[in-house]
PyMOL Python script that loads the backbone (N, CA, C, O; Angstrom):
from pymol import cmd

cmd.read_pdbstr("""\
ATOM      1  N   MET A   1      86.402 150.978 -16.005  1.00  0.00           N
ATOM      2  CA  MET A   1      86.181 151.976 -17.031  1.00  0.00           C
ATOM      3  C   MET A   1      84.675 152.220 -17.147  1.00  0.00           C
ATOM      4  O   MET A   1      83.909 151.276 -17.345  1.00  0.00           O
ATOM      5  N   ASP A   2      84.246 153.485 -17.026  1.00  0.00           N
ATOM      6  CA  ASP A   2      82.820 153.776 -17.132  1.00  0.00           C
ATOM      7  C   ASP A   2      82.418 153.830 -18.605  1.00  0.00           C
ATOM      8  O   ASP A   2      83.267 153.883 -19.494  1.00  0.00           O
ATOM      9  N   MET A   3      81.118 153.815 -18.843  1.00  0.00           N
ATOM     10  CA  MET A   3      80.590 153.733 -20.212  1.00  0.00           C
ATOM     11  C   MET A   3      80.930 154.992 -21.016  1.00  0.00           C
ATOM     12  O   MET A   3      81.179 154.921 -22.219  1.00  0.00           O
ATOM     13  N   ASN A   4      80.938 156.132 -20.345  1.00  0.00           N
ATOM     14  CA  ASN A   4      81.200 157.384 -21.044  1.00  0.00           C
ATOM     15  C   ASN A   4      82.616 157.405 -21.621  1.00  0.00           C
ATOM     16  O   ASN A   4      82.806 157.757 -22.785  1.00  0.00           O
ATOM     17  N   SER A   5      83.582 157.039 -20.831  1.00  0.00           N
ATOM     18  CA  SER A   5      84.961 157.034 -21.326  1.00  0.00           C
ATOM     19  C   SER A   5      85.159 155.933 -22.362  1.00  0.00           C
ATOM     20  O   SER A   5      85.957 156.088 -23.286  1.00  0.00           O
ATOM     21  N   PHE A   6      84.436 154.820 -22.215  1.00  0.00           N
ATOM     22  CA  PHE A   6      84.512 153.735 -23.197  1.00  0.00           C
ATOM     23  C   PHE A   6      84.062 154.237 -24.566  1.00  0.00           C
ATOM     24  O   PHE A   6      84.735 154.017 -25.573  1.00  0.00           O
ATOM     25  N   PHE A   7      82.900 154.923 -24.589  1.00  0.00           N
ATOM     26  CA  PHE A   7      82.379 155.415 -25.867  1.00  0.00           C
ATOM     27  C   PHE A   7      83.256 156.529 -26.441  1.00  0.00           C
ATOM     28  O   PHE A   7      83.427 156.613 -27.657  1.00  0.00           O
ATOM     29  N   ASN A   8      83.805 157.374 -25.591  1.00  0.00           N
ATOM     30  CA  ASN A   8      84.715 158.413 -26.064  1.00  0.00           C
ATOM     31  C   ASN A   8      85.966 157.805 -26.683  1.00  0.00           C
ATOM     32  O   ASN A   8      86.446 158.265 -27.719  1.00  0.00           O
ATOM     33  N   ASP A   9      86.488 156.768 -26.036  1.00  0.00           N
ATOM     34  CA  ASP A   9      87.665 156.074 -26.553  1.00  0.00           C
ATOM     35  C   ASP A   9      87.342 155.391 -27.877  1.00  0.00           C
ATOM     36  O   ASP A   9      88.127 155.449 -28.824  1.00  0.00           O
ATOM     37  N   LEU A  10      86.187 154.745 -27.935  1.00  0.00           N
ATOM     38  CA  LEU A  10      85.756 154.059 -29.155  1.00  0.00           C
ATOM     39  C   LEU A  10      85.585 155.061 -30.294  1.00  0.00           C
ATOM     40  O   LEU A  10      86.011 154.805 -31.420  1.00  0.00           O
ATOM     41  N   GLN A  11      84.963 156.195 -29.999  1.00  0.00           N
ATOM     42  CA  GLN A  11      84.770 157.233 -31.005  1.00  0.00           C
ATOM     43  C   GLN A  11      86.116 157.745 -31.518  1.00  0.00           C
ATOM     44  O   GLN A  11      86.287 157.946 -32.720  1.00  0.00           O
ATOM     45  N   GLY A  12      87.061 157.953 -30.617  1.00  0.00           N
ATOM     46  CA  GLY A  12      88.385 158.411 -31.024  1.00  0.00           C
ATOM     47  C   GLY A  12      89.086 157.416 -31.923  1.00  0.00           C
ATOM     48  O   GLY A  12      89.706 157.800 -32.915  1.00  0.00           O
ATOM     49  N   LYS A  13      88.994 156.130 -31.585  1.00  0.00           N
ATOM     50  CA  LYS A  13      89.636 155.098 -32.408  1.00  0.00           C
ATOM     51  C   LYS A  13      88.983 154.992 -33.780  1.00  0.00           C
ATOM     52  O   LYS A  13      89.669 154.811 -34.786  1.00  0.00           O
ATOM     53  N   ILE A  14      87.670 155.104 -33.818  1.00  0.00           N
ATOM     54  CA  ILE A  14      86.970 155.037 -35.112  1.00  0.00           C
ATOM     55  C   ILE A  14      87.353 156.239 -35.971  1.00  0.00           C
ATOM     56  O   ILE A  14      87.629 156.092 -37.162  1.00  0.00           O
ATOM     57  N   GLN A  15      87.370 157.418 -35.372  1.00  0.00           N
ATOM     58  CA  GLN A  15      87.741 158.619 -36.109  1.00  0.00           C
ATOM     59  C   GLN A  15      89.172 158.522 -36.625  1.00  0.00           C
ATOM     60  O   GLN A  15      89.457 158.928 -37.751  1.00  0.00           O
ATOM     61  N   GLN A  16      90.064 157.989 -35.810  1.00  0.00           N
ATOM     62  CA  GLN A  16      91.461 157.819 -36.226  1.00  0.00           C
ATOM     63  C   GLN A  16      91.551 156.822 -37.380  1.00  0.00           C
ATOM     64  O   GLN A  16      92.320 157.025 -38.320  1.00  0.00           O
ATOM     65  N   ALA A  17      90.772 155.752 -37.310  1.00  0.00           N
ATOM     66  CA  ALA A  17      90.785 154.761 -38.381  1.00  0.00           C
ATOM     67  C   ALA A  17      90.248 155.351 -39.683  1.00  0.00           C
ATOM     68  O   ALA A  17      90.760 155.052 -40.762  1.00  0.00           O
ATOM     69  N   ILE A  18      89.213 156.191 -39.579  1.00  0.00           N
ATOM     70  CA  ILE A  18      88.644 156.808 -40.781  1.00  0.00           C
ATOM     71  C   ILE A  18      89.626 157.780 -41.406  1.00  0.00           C
ATOM     72  O   ILE A  18      89.754 157.836 -42.629  1.00  0.00           O
ATOM     73  N   GLU A  19      90.326 158.552 -40.572  1.00  0.00           N
ATOM     74  CA  GLU A  19      91.287 159.519 -41.096  1.00  0.00           C
ATOM     75  C   GLU A  19      92.447 158.835 -41.805  1.00  0.00           C
ATOM     76  O   GLU A  19      93.049 159.417 -42.708  1.00  0.00           O
ATOM     77  N   GLN A  20      92.765 157.620 -41.413  1.00  0.00           N
ATOM     78  CA  GLN A  20      93.883 156.903 -42.019  1.00  0.00           C
ATOM     79  C   GLN A  20      93.426 156.022 -43.178  1.00  0.00           C
ATOM     80  O   GLN A  20      94.248 155.383 -43.833  1.00  0.00           O
ATOM     81  N   SER A  21      92.132 155.986 -43.430  1.00  0.00           N
ATOM     82  CA  SER A  21      91.619 155.117 -44.487  1.00  0.00           C
ATOM     83  C   SER A  21      91.239 155.941 -45.715  1.00  0.00           C
ATOM     84  O   SER A  21      91.223 157.171 -45.665  1.00  0.00           O
ATOM     85  N   PRO A  22      90.937 155.267 -46.798  1.00  0.00           N
ATOM     86  CA  PRO A  22      90.489 155.968 -48.013  1.00  0.00           C
ATOM     87  C   PRO A  22      89.141 156.672 -47.825  1.00  0.00           C
ATOM     88  O   PRO A  22      88.742 157.474 -48.670  1.00  0.00           O
ATOM     89  N   ALA A  23      88.449 156.386 -46.745  1.00  0.00           N
ATOM     90  CA  ALA A  23      87.153 157.020 -46.504  1.00  0.00           C
ATOM     91  C   ALA A  23      87.299 158.532 -46.397  1.00  0.00           C
ATOM     92  O   ALA A  23      86.402 159.265 -46.814  1.00  0.00           O
ATOM     93  N   LYS A  24      88.401 159.010 -45.851  1.00  0.00           N
ATOM     94  CA  LYS A  24      88.630 160.452 -45.732  1.00  0.00           C
ATOM     95  C   LYS A  24      88.729 161.086 -47.120  1.00  0.00           C
ATOM     96  O   LYS A  24      88.167 162.154 -47.362  1.00  0.00           O
ATOM     97  N   ASP A  25      89.449 160.418 -48.033  1.00  0.00           N
ATOM     98  CA  ASP A  25      89.539 160.920 -49.407  1.00  0.00           C
ATOM     99  C   ASP A  25      88.171 160.878 -50.083  1.00  0.00           C
ATOM    100  O   ASP A  25      87.815 161.780 -50.841  1.00  0.00           O
ATOM    101  N   LEU A  26      87.422 159.838 -49.804  1.00  0.00           N
ATOM    102  CA  LEU A  26      86.085 159.718 -50.371  1.00  0.00           C
ATOM    103  C   LEU A  26      85.205 160.876 -49.898  1.00  0.00           C
ATOM    104  O   LEU A  26      84.446 161.447 -50.681  1.00  0.00           O
ATOM    105  N   GLU A  27      85.310 161.211 -48.631  1.00  0.00           N
ATOM    106  CA  GLU A  27      84.536 162.328 -48.082  1.00  0.00           C
ATOM    107  C   GLU A  27      84.903 163.636 -48.787  1.00  0.00           C
ATOM    108  O   GLU A  27      84.023 164.419 -49.142  1.00  0.00           O
ATOM    109  N   LYS A  28      86.188 163.868 -48.987  1.00  0.00           N
ATOM    110  CA  LYS A  28      86.634 165.080 -49.672  1.00  0.00           C
ATOM    111  C   LYS A  28      86.107 165.116 -51.104  1.00  0.00           C
ATOM    112  O   LYS A  28      85.655 166.156 -51.584  1.00  0.00           O
ATOM    113  N   ASN A  29      86.171 163.954 -51.788  1.00  0.00           N
ATOM    114  CA  ASN A  29      85.706 163.887 -53.170  1.00  0.00           C
ATOM    115  C   ASN A  29      84.204 164.119 -53.269  1.00  0.00           C
ATOM    116  O   ASN A  29      83.739 164.795 -54.187  1.00  0.00           O
ATOM    117  N   VAL A  30      83.449 163.566 -52.336  1.00  0.00           N
ATOM    118  CA  VAL A  30      81.998 163.750 -52.346  1.00  0.00           C
ATOM    119  C   VAL A  30      81.663 165.218 -52.096  1.00  0.00           C
ATOM    120  O   VAL A  30      80.795 165.781 -52.763  1.00  0.00           O
ATOM    121  N   LYS A  31      82.350 165.836 -51.138  1.00  0.00           N
ATOM    122  CA  LYS A  31      82.112 167.260 -50.870  1.00  0.00           C
ATOM    123  C   LYS A  31      82.443 168.095 -52.101  1.00  0.00           C
ATOM    124  O   LYS A  31      81.704 169.024 -52.428  1.00  0.00           O
ATOM    125  N   ALA A  32      83.527 167.786 -52.782  1.00  0.00           N
ATOM    126  CA  ALA A  32      83.919 168.534 -53.975  1.00  0.00           C
ATOM    127  C   ALA A  32      82.886 168.358 -55.082  1.00  0.00           C
ATOM    128  O   ALA A  32      82.535 169.321 -55.764  1.00  0.00           O
ATOM    129  N   MET A  33      82.401 167.137 -55.264  1.00  0.00           N
ATOM    130  CA  MET A  33      81.382 166.878 -56.280  1.00  0.00           C
ATOM    131  C   MET A  33      80.088 167.620 -55.966  1.00  0.00           C
ATOM    132  O   MET A  33      79.464 168.195 -56.857  1.00  0.00           O
ATOM    133  N   MET A  34      79.691 167.604 -54.704  1.00  0.00           N
ATOM    134  CA  MET A  34      78.454 168.286 -54.313  1.00  0.00           C
ATOM    135  C   MET A  34      78.599 169.792 -54.490  1.00  0.00           C
ATOM    136  O   MET A  34      77.675 170.452 -54.966  1.00  0.00           O
ATOM    137  N   THR A  35      79.736 170.333 -54.115  1.00  0.00           N
ATOM    138  CA  THR A  35      79.970 171.765 -54.283  1.00  0.00           C
ATOM    139  C   THR A  35      79.916 172.147 -55.753  1.00  0.00           C
ATOM    140  O   THR A  35      79.328 173.166 -56.116  1.00  0.00           O
ATOM    141  N   GLN A  36      80.526 171.330 -56.594  1.00  0.00           N
ATOM    142  CA  GLN A  36      80.513 171.589 -58.030  1.00  0.00           C
ATOM    143  C   GLN A  36      79.091 171.481 -58.578  1.00  0.00           C
ATOM    144  O   GLN A  36      78.682 172.289 -59.411  1.00  0.00           O
ATOM    145  N   GLY A  37      78.346 170.490 -58.113  1.00  0.00           N
ATOM    146  CA  GLY A  37      76.962 170.315 -58.562  1.00  0.00           C
ATOM    147  C   GLY A  37      76.080 171.475 -58.135  1.00  0.00           C
ATOM    148  O   GLY A  37      75.267 171.959 -58.922  1.00  0.00           O
ATOM    149  N   PHE A  38      76.233 171.927 -56.894  1.00  0.00           N
ATOM    150  CA  PHE A  38      75.434 173.049 -56.414  1.00  0.00           C
ATOM    151  C   PHE A  38      75.779 174.340 -57.144  1.00  0.00           C
ATOM    152  O   PHE A  38      74.913 175.187 -57.359  1.00  0.00           O
ATOM    153  N   SER A  39      77.045 174.489 -57.524  1.00  0.00           N
ATOM    154  CA  SER A  39      77.440 175.715 -58.220  1.00  0.00           C
ATOM    155  C   SER A  39      76.805 175.785 -59.608  1.00  0.00           C
ATOM    156  O   SER A  39      76.629 176.879 -60.146  1.00  0.00           O
ATOM    157  N   LYS A  40      76.460 174.645 -60.195  1.00  0.00           N
ATOM    158  CA  LYS A  40      75.822 174.632 -61.508  1.00  0.00           C
ATOM    159  C   LYS A  40      74.332 174.949 -61.416  1.00  0.00           C
ATOM    160  O   LYS A  40      73.722 175.353 -62.406  1.00  0.00           O
ATOM    161  N   LEU A  41      73.744 174.770 -60.239  1.00  0.00           N
ATOM    162  CA  LEU A  41      72.327 175.058 -60.072  1.00  0.00           C
ATOM    163  C   LEU A  41      72.103 176.544 -59.901  1.00  0.00           C
ATOM    164  O   LEU A  41      72.990 177.274 -59.460  1.00  0.00           O
ATOM    165  N   ASP A  42      70.932 176.977 -60.248  1.00  0.00           N
ATOM    166  CA  ASP A  42      70.581 178.396 -60.124  1.00  0.00           C
ATOM    167  C   ASP A  42      69.978 178.621 -58.741  1.00  0.00           C
ATOM    168  O   ASP A  42      68.761 178.735 -58.593  1.00  0.00           O
ATOM    169  N   LEU A  43      70.840 178.683 -57.738  1.00  0.00           N
ATOM    170  CA  LEU A  43      70.401 178.832 -56.356  1.00  0.00           C
ATOM    171  C   LEU A  43      70.655 180.244 -55.862  1.00  0.00           C
ATOM    172  O   LEU A  43      71.541 180.936 -56.362  1.00  0.00           O
ATOM    173  N   VAL A  44      69.867 180.669 -54.873  1.00  0.00           N
ATOM    174  CA  VAL A  44      70.079 181.967 -54.248  1.00  0.00           C
ATOM    175  C   VAL A  44      70.443 181.745 -52.791  1.00  0.00           C
ATOM    176  O   VAL A  44      70.128 180.713 -52.198  1.00  0.00           O
ATOM    177  N   THR A  45      71.111 182.738 -52.237  1.00  0.00           N
ATOM    178  CA  THR A  45      71.466 182.643 -50.825  1.00  0.00           C
ATOM    179  C   THR A  45      70.231 182.940 -49.981  1.00  0.00           C
ATOM    180  O   THR A  45      69.234 183.463 -50.480  1.00  0.00           O
ATOM    181  N   ARG A  46      70.310 182.604 -48.721  1.00  0.00           N
ATOM    182  CA  ARG A  46      69.199 182.876 -47.818  1.00  0.00           C
ATOM    183  C   ARG A  46      68.953 184.377 -47.706  1.00  0.00           C
ATOM    184  O   ARG A  46      67.809 184.824 -47.626  1.00  0.00           O
ATOM    185  N   GLU A  47      70.039 185.149 -47.702  1.00  0.00           N
ATOM    186  CA  GLU A  47      69.920 186.601 -47.612  1.00  0.00           C
ATOM    187  C   GLU A  47      69.171 187.157 -48.822  1.00  0.00           C
ATOM    188  O   GLU A  47      68.283 187.995 -48.672  1.00  0.00           O
ATOM    189  N   GLU A  48      69.530 186.690 -50.024  1.00  0.00           N
ATOM    190  CA  GLU A  48      68.841 187.135 -51.232  1.00  0.00           C
ATOM    191  C   GLU A  48      67.367 186.744 -51.195  1.00  0.00           C
ATOM    192  O   GLU A  48      66.499 187.524 -51.590  1.00  0.00           O
ATOM    193  N   PHE A  49      67.092 185.537 -50.721  1.00  0.00           N
ATOM    194  CA  PHE A  49      65.713 185.062 -50.613  1.00  0.00           C
ATOM    195  C   PHE A  49      64.915 185.935 -49.655  1.00  0.00           C
ATOM    196  O   PHE A  49      63.785 186.318 -49.959  1.00  0.00           O
ATOM    197  N   ASP A  50      65.493 186.253 -48.503  1.00  0.00           N
ATOM    198  CA  ASP A  50      64.801 187.081 -47.515  1.00  0.00           C
ATOM    199  C   ASP A  50      64.523 188.479 -48.060  1.00  0.00           C
ATOM    200  O   ASP A  50      63.451 189.036 -47.824  1.00  0.00           O
ATOM    201  N   ILE A  51      65.475 189.042 -48.783  1.00  0.00           N
ATOM    202  CA  ILE A  51      65.284 190.368 -49.375  1.00  0.00           C
ATOM    203  C   ILE A  51      64.141 190.334 -50.384  1.00  0.00           C
ATOM    204  O   ILE A  51      63.272 191.205 -50.375  1.00  0.00           O
ATOM    205  N   GLN A  52      64.147 189.329 -51.249  1.00  0.00           N
ATOM    206  CA  GLN A  52      63.073 189.218 -52.243  1.00  0.00           C
ATOM    207  C   GLN A  52      61.721 188.978 -51.576  1.00  0.00           C
ATOM    208  O   GLN A  52      60.692 189.446 -52.062  1.00  0.00           O
ATOM    209  N   ASN A  53      61.727 188.260 -50.482  1.00  0.00           N
ATOM    210  CA  ASN A  53      60.497 188.018 -49.737  1.00  0.00           C
ATOM    211  C   ASN A  53      59.943 189.328 -49.172  1.00  0.00           C
ATOM    212  O   ASN A  53      58.734 189.557 -49.201  1.00  0.00           O
ATOM    213  N   GLN A  54      60.825 190.183 -48.661  1.00  0.00           N
ATOM    214  CA  GLN A  54      60.405 191.489 -48.151  1.00  0.00           C
ATOM    215  C   GLN A  54      59.875 192.374 -49.281  1.00  0.00           C
ATOM    216  O   GLN A  54      58.864 193.056 -49.114  1.00  0.00           O
ATOM    217  N   VAL A  55      60.555 192.364 -50.428  1.00  0.00           N
ATOM    218  CA  VAL A  55      60.098 193.150 -51.577  1.00  0.00           C
ATOM    219  C   VAL A  55      58.714 192.676 -52.012  1.00  0.00           C
ATOM    220  O   VAL A  55      57.841 193.489 -52.315  1.00  0.00           O
ATOM    221  N   LEU A  56      58.519 191.385 -52.041  1.00  0.00           N
ATOM    222  CA  LEU A  56      57.224 190.830 -52.429  1.00  0.00           C
ATOM    223  C   LEU A  56      56.130 191.235 -51.441  1.00  0.00           C
ATOM    224  O   LEU A  56      55.016 191.563 -51.852  1.00  0.00           O
ATOM    225  N   ALA A  57      56.435 191.215 -50.161  1.00  0.00           N
ATOM    226  CA  ALA A  57      55.446 191.599 -49.147  1.00  0.00           C
ATOM    227  C   ALA A  57      55.068 193.069 -49.306  1.00  0.00           C
ATOM    228  O   ALA A  57      53.890 193.413 -49.211  1.00  0.00           O
ATOM    229  N   LYS A  58      56.050 193.942 -49.547  1.00  0.00           N
ATOM    230  CA  LYS A  58      55.756 195.362 -49.754  1.00  0.00           C
ATOM    231  C   LYS A  58      54.918 195.562 -51.017  1.00  0.00           C
ATOM    232  O   LYS A  58      53.970 196.348 -51.018  1.00  0.00           O
ATOM    233  N   THR A  59      55.265 194.855 -52.082  1.00  0.00           N
ATOM    234  CA  THR A  59      54.526 194.960 -53.336  1.00  0.00           C
ATOM    235  C   THR A  59      53.088 194.487 -53.156  1.00  0.00           C
ATOM    236  O   THR A  59      52.153 195.105 -53.666  1.00  0.00           O
ATOM    237  N   ARG A  60      52.921 193.401 -52.436  1.00  0.00           N
ATOM    238  CA  ARG A  60      51.578 192.875 -52.180  1.00  0.00           C
ATOM    239  C   ARG A  60      50.752 193.883 -51.380  1.00  0.00           C
ATOM    240  O   ARG A  60      49.572 194.075 -51.670  1.00  0.00           O
ATOM    241  N   ALA A  61      51.351 194.525 -50.382  1.00  0.00           N
ATOM    242  CA  ALA A  61      50.644 195.524 -49.574  1.00  0.00           C
ATOM    243  C   ALA A  61      50.240 196.722 -50.431  1.00  0.00           C
ATOM    244  O   ALA A  61      49.124 197.228 -50.306  1.00  0.00           O
ATOM    245  N   LYS A  62      51.146 197.177 -51.303  1.00  0.00           N
ATOM    246  CA  LYS A  62      50.820 198.293 -52.190  1.00  0.00           C
ATOM    247  C   LYS A  62      49.700 197.922 -53.151  1.00  0.00           C
ATOM    248  O   LYS A  62      48.811 198.734 -53.410  1.00  0.00           O
ATOM    249  N   LEU A  63      49.734 196.717 -53.678  1.00  0.00           N
ATOM    250  CA  LEU A  63      48.699 196.248 -54.592  1.00  0.00           C
ATOM    251  C   LEU A  63      47.341 196.211 -53.901  1.00  0.00           C
ATOM    252  O   LEU A  63      46.339 196.641 -54.473  1.00  0.00           O
ATOM    253  N   GLU A  64      47.305 195.700 -52.675  1.00  0.00           N
ATOM    254  CA  GLU A  64      46.038 195.645 -51.937  1.00  0.00           C
ATOM    255  C   GLU A  64      45.511 197.050 -51.665  1.00  0.00           C
ATOM    256  O   GLU A  64      44.306 197.284 -51.756  1.00  0.00           O
ATOM    257  N   ALA A  65      46.404 197.994 -51.329  1.00  0.00           N
ATOM    258  CA  ALA A  65      45.981 199.381 -51.091  1.00  0.00           C
ATOM    259  C   ALA A  65      45.432 199.999 -52.372  1.00  0.00           C
ATOM    260  O   ALA A  65      44.421 200.701 -52.344  1.00  0.00           O
ATOM    261  N   LEU A  66      46.098 199.736 -53.496  1.00  0.00           N
ATOM    262  CA  LEU A  66      45.619 200.259 -54.774  1.00  0.00           C
ATOM    263  C   LEU A  66      44.278 199.642 -55.169  1.00  0.00           C
ATOM    264  O   LEU A  66      43.408 200.331 -55.702  1.00  0.00           O
ATOM    265  N   GLU A  67      44.113 198.355 -54.908  1.00  0.00           N
ATOM    266  CA  GLU A  67      42.834 197.704 -55.211  1.00  0.00           C
ATOM    267  C   GLU A  67      41.705 198.335 -54.396  1.00  0.00           C
ATOM    268  O   GLU A  67      40.609 198.550 -54.916  1.00  0.00           O
ATOM    269  N   GLN A  68      41.967 198.632 -53.127  1.00  0.00           N
ATOM    270  CA  GLN A  68      40.958 199.277 -52.288  1.00  0.00           C
ATOM    271  C   GLN A  68      40.652 200.685 -52.795  1.00  0.00           C
ATOM    272  O   GLN A  68      39.496 201.108 -52.811  1.00  0.00           O
ATOM    273  N   ARG A  69      41.675 201.393 -53.202  1.00  0.00           N
ATOM    274  CA  ARG A  69      41.484 202.754 -53.711  1.00  0.00           C
ATOM    275  C   ARG A  69      40.667 202.740 -54.997  1.00  0.00           C
ATOM    276  O   ARG A  69      39.761 203.556 -55.168  1.00  0.00           O
ATOM    277  N   VAL A  70      40.984 201.823 -55.897  1.00  0.00           N
ATOM    278  CA  VAL A  70      40.230 201.709 -57.150  1.00  0.00           C
ATOM    279  C   VAL A  70      38.775 201.343 -56.852  1.00  0.00           C
ATOM    280  O   VAL A  70      37.861 201.893 -57.468  1.00  0.00           O
ATOM    281  N   ALA A  71      38.558 200.432 -55.926  1.00  0.00           N
ATOM    282  CA  ALA A  71      37.190 200.058 -55.564  1.00  0.00           C
ATOM    283  C   ALA A  71      36.433 201.255 -54.997  1.00  0.00           C
ATOM    284  O   ALA A  71      35.257 201.449 -55.307  1.00  0.00           O
ATOM    285  N   ALA A  72      37.096 202.054 -54.173  1.00  0.00           N
ATOM    286  CA  ALA A  72      36.451 203.247 -53.610  1.00  0.00           C
ATOM    287  C   ALA A  72      36.149 204.263 -54.709  1.00  0.00           C
ATOM    288  O   ALA A  72      35.071 204.857 -54.716  1.00  0.00           O
ATOM    289  N   LEU A  73      37.078 204.469 -55.631  1.00  0.00           N
ATOM    290  CA  LEU A  73      36.852 205.396 -56.732  1.00  0.00           C
ATOM    291  C   LEU A  73      35.719 204.916 -57.632  1.00  0.00           C
ATOM    292  O   LEU A  73      34.896 205.719 -58.074  1.00  0.00           O
ATOM    293  N   GLU A  74      35.670 203.615 -57.907  1.00  0.00           N
ATOM    294  CA  GLU A  74      34.588 203.073 -58.722  1.00  0.00           C
ATOM    295  C   GLU A  74      33.245 203.237 -58.017  1.00  0.00           C
ATOM    296  O   GLU A  74      32.243 203.554 -58.658  1.00  0.00           O
ATOM    297  N   ALA A  75      33.218 203.023 -56.711  1.00  0.00           N
ATOM    298  CA  ALA A  75      31.975 203.201 -55.957  1.00  0.00           C
ATOM    299  C   ALA A  75      31.533 204.657 -55.970  1.00  0.00           C
ATOM    300  O   ALA A  75      30.343 204.948 -56.093  1.00  0.00           O
ATOM    301  N   ALA A  76      32.494 205.575 -55.842  1.00  0.00           N
ATOM    302  CA  ALA A  76      32.154 206.997 -55.869  1.00  0.00           C
ATOM    303  C   ALA A  76      31.650 207.394 -57.263  1.00  0.00           C
ATOM    304  O   ALA A  76      30.707 208.176 -57.382  1.00  0.00           O
ATOM    305  N   LEU A  77      32.264 206.869 -58.290  1.00  0.00           N
ATOM    306  CA  LEU A  77      31.835 207.148 -59.658  1.00  0.00           C
ATOM    307  C   LEU A  77      30.445 206.601 -59.910  1.00  0.00           C
ATOM    308  O   LEU A  77      29.620 207.277 -60.524  1.00  0.00           O
ATOM    309  N   ASP A  78      30.167 205.393 -59.450  1.00  0.00           N
ATOM    310  CA  ASP A  78      28.839 204.789 -59.596  1.00  0.00           C
ATOM    311  C   ASP A  78      27.796 205.614 -58.851  1.00  0.00           C
ATOM    312  O   ASP A  78      26.689 205.806 -59.354  1.00  0.00           O
ATOM    313  N   ALA A  79      28.134 206.102 -57.662  1.00  0.00           N
ATOM    314  CA  ALA A  79      27.206 206.903 -56.870  1.00  0.00           C
ATOM    315  C   ALA A  79      26.925 208.245 -57.553  1.00  0.00           C
ATOM    316  O   ALA A  79      25.804 208.753 -57.521  1.00  0.00           O
ATOM    317  N   LYS A  80      27.959 208.797 -58.163  1.00  0.00           N
ATOM    318  CA  LYS A  80      27.812 210.077 -58.844  1.00  0.00           C
ATOM    319  C   LYS A  80      26.965 209.946 -60.091  1.00  0.00           C
ATOM    320  O   LYS A  80      26.180 210.839 -60.408  1.00  0.00           O
ATOM    321  N   GLN A  81      27.118 208.833 -60.806  1.00  0.00           N
ATOM    322  CA  GLN A  81      26.382 208.600 -62.047  1.00  0.00           C
ATOM    323  C   GLN A  81      24.923 208.246 -61.776  1.00  0.00           C
ATOM    324  O   GLN A  81      24.073 208.428 -62.647  1.00  0.00           O
ATOM    325  N   SER A  82      24.628 207.749 -60.593  1.00  0.00           N
ATOM    326  CA  SER A  82      23.254 207.330 -60.292  1.00  0.00           C
ATOM    327  C   SER A  82      22.377 208.447 -59.855  1.00  0.00           C
ATOM    328  O   SER A  82      21.199 208.233 -59.572  1.00  0.00           O
TER     329      SER A  82
END
""", "prot")
cmd.dss("prot")
cmd.show_as("cartoon", "prot")
cmd.util.cbc("prot")
cmd.orient("prot")
């Protein structure tokens, strides 16, 4: 028996033992608890996060353009007043 088939057989037996033991129920209960806990948190999906990130980038670009425009207008006003 080669090592690869030995480990595959061992993995299968361990998985079978876990499925027949209370560990499988424990796994289900832990997943249910975690799902319930996450649902109580104020989390956003990755898609929502990416959309908000794009909105923020556009807003930041507009703000920088407006800041440059205001600076140019202030410089023109200062030049006119001088």
